[in-house]
C-alpha positions as CSV (number, residue, x, y, z in Angstrom):
1,X,-20.3,16.2,-17.7
2,X,-21.2,19.3,-15.6
3,X,-24.9,18.5,-15.6
4,X,-24.3,14.8,-14.6
5,X,-22.0,15.9,-11.7
6,X,-24.7,18.4,-10.6
7,X,-27.3,15.7,-10.6
8,X,-25.0,13.7,-8.2
9,X,-24.9,16.7,-5.8
10,X,-21.6,18.2,-6.9
11,X,-21.2,22.0,-7.1
12,X,-19.8,22.7,-10.5
13,X,-18.1,25.8,-12.0
14,X,-17.2,25.7,-15.7
15,X,-14.3,27.5,-17.4
16,X,-14.4,27.6,-21.2
17,X,-10.6,27.7,-21.5
18,X,-7.4,27.7,-19.4
19,X,-7.3,31.5,-18.8
20,X,-10.8,31.4,-17.4
21,X,-9.7,28.5,-15.1
22,X,-6.7,30.5,-13.8
23,X,-8.9,33.6,-13.2
24,X,-11.4,31.4,-11.4
25,X,-8.7,30.1,-9.1
26,X,-8.2,33.7,-7.9
27,X,-11.7,33.6,-6.4
28,X,-11.3,30.2,-4.6
29,X,-10.1,29.2,-1.2
30,X,-6.8,28.1,-2.8
31,X,-5.9,31.7,-3.7
32,X,-3.4,33.5,-1.4
33,X,-4.8,37.1,-1.2
34,X,-1.5,38.3,0.1
35,X,0.4,37.1,-3.0
36,X,2.4,39.8,-4.6
37,X,3.3,37.9,-7.8
38,X,0.7,37.6,-10.6
39,X,0.8,35.0,-13.3
40,X,1.9,36.6,-16.5
41,X,-1.3,35.8,-18.4
42,X,-3.8,37.0,-15.7
43,X,-5.2,40.4,-15.1
44,X,-4.2,41.6,-11.6
45,X,-7.0,41.3,-9.1
46,X,-7.6,43.8,-6.3
47,X,-5.0,43.6,-3.6
48,X,-7.4,44.4,-0.8
49,X,-7.8,41.7,1.8
50,X,-10.8,39.5,1.3
51,X,-13.0,37.8,3.8
52,X,-12.5,34.1,3.6
53,X,-16.3,33.6,3.6
54,X,-16.3,35.2,0.1
55,X,-13.8,32.6,-1.3
56,X,-15.3,29.9,-3.4
57,X,-14.7,26.4,-2.0
58,X,-12.9,24.1,-4.5
59,X,-12.1,20.4,-4.0
60,X,-10.8,19.2,-7.4
61,X,-10.4,20.5,-11.0
62,X,-11.4,18.4,-13.9
63,X,-9.4,19.8,-16.9
64,X,-9.8,18.9,-20.5
65,X,-6.5,18.8,-22.3
66,X,-8.0,20.2,-25.5
67,X,-9.2,23.7,-24.7
68,X,-9.0,26.9,-26.8
69,X,-6.9,29.9,-25.7
70,X,-4.8,27.9,-23.2
71,X,-5.0,24.1,-23.2
72,X,-4.9,21.8,-20.2
73,X,-1.2,21.2,-20.2
74,X,-0.3,24.9,-20.2
75,X,-3.0,25.6,-17.6
76,X,-1.8,23.0,-15.2
77,X,1.8,24.1,-15.6
78,X,0.8,27.6,-14.7
79,X,-1.2,26.3,-11.7
80,X,1.9,24.5,-10.4
81,X,4.0,27.6,-11.0
82,X,1.5,29.6,-9.0
83,X,1.8,27.1,-6.2
84,X,5.6,27.4,-6.2
85,X,5.4,31.2,-6.2
86,X,3.1,31.2,-3.2
87,X,0.1,32.5,-5.1
88,X,-1.9,29.4,-4.0
89,X,-2.1,28.2,-0.4
90,X,-2.1,24.5,-1.2
91,X,-1.7,21.9,-3.9
92,X,-4.7,22.1,-6.3
93,X,-5.9,18.6,-7.2
94,X,-6.2,18.4,-11.0
95,X,-7.5,15.5,-13.0
96,X,-6.9,15.5,-16.8
97,X,-9.9,14.5,-18.9
98,X,-8.9,13.4,-22.4
99,X,-9.5,11.2,-25.3
100,X,-5.7,10.8,-25.7
101,X,-5.3,7.5,-24.1
102,X,-1.9,6.4,-25.3
103,X,0.5,5.7,-22.4
104,X,3.0,8.4,-23.5
105,X,0.2,11.0,-23.7
106,X,-0.9,10.1,-20.1
107,X,2.8,10.3,-19.0
108,X,3.1,13.8,-20.6
109,X,0.0,15.0,-18.7
110,X,1.4,13.7,-15.4
111,X,4.8,15.3,-16.2
112,X,3.1,18.7,-16.7
113,X,1.5,18.5,-13.3
114,X,-1.7,16.6,-13.6
115,X,-2.4,14.4,-10.5
116,X,-4.2,11.8,-12.6
117,X,-5.8,11.2,-16.0
118,X,-9.2,10.0,-16.9
119,X,-9.7,8.9,-20.5
120,X,-12.9,9.4,-22.5
121,X,-15.3,7.8,-22.7
122,X,-15.8,7.4,-19.0
123,X,-18.8,7.0,-16.7
124,X,-19.6,9.6,-14.1
125,X,-20.2,7.0,-11.3
126,X,-16.7,5.8,-11.9
127,X,-15.2,9.3,-12.0
128,X,-16.6,10.5,-8.7
129,X,-14.8,8.0,-6.5
130,X,-11.5,8.9,-8.3
131,X,-12.2,12.5,-7.5
132,X,-12.8,11.7,-3.9
133,X,-9.7,9.6,-3.6
134,X,-7.5,12.3,-5.1
135,X,-8.9,15.0,-2.8
136,X,-8.4,12.7,0.2
137,X,-4.8,11.9,-0.9
138,X,-3.9,15.5,-1.4
139,X,-5.3,16.5,2.0
140,X,-3.5,13.7,3.7
141,X,-0.2,14.7,2.1
142,X,-0.7,18.3,3.2
143,X,-1.0,17.2,6.8
């Protein structure tokens, strides 16, 4: 999926599991460098102010529900908790990517904090417009 998105011009960063994804968020424009509270499972980062130019831009997260160490449901729950605690500056758009397509499984993903769910198999040309719509919706709601 990462290679296909790159071929379409997307900048892609890959995390192998939920903890890596949470650590990556600390390097993005969503991270509040003044946050005093750290997520329990994360190593504390430097508290020195960072230049906003060094922050990685991030538009949307595509998160597999089945990941080692920390799965997608646990990871998105921590992301939403980080938002509530002020560790993140805005709502992070997260799309679940899963083979679990039963309606109750999709509902559970949404209840845990996913913005939407894409079921496998899917086609990248169909996924990109969904990503763009979610990013636009989240930005619009923030205004």
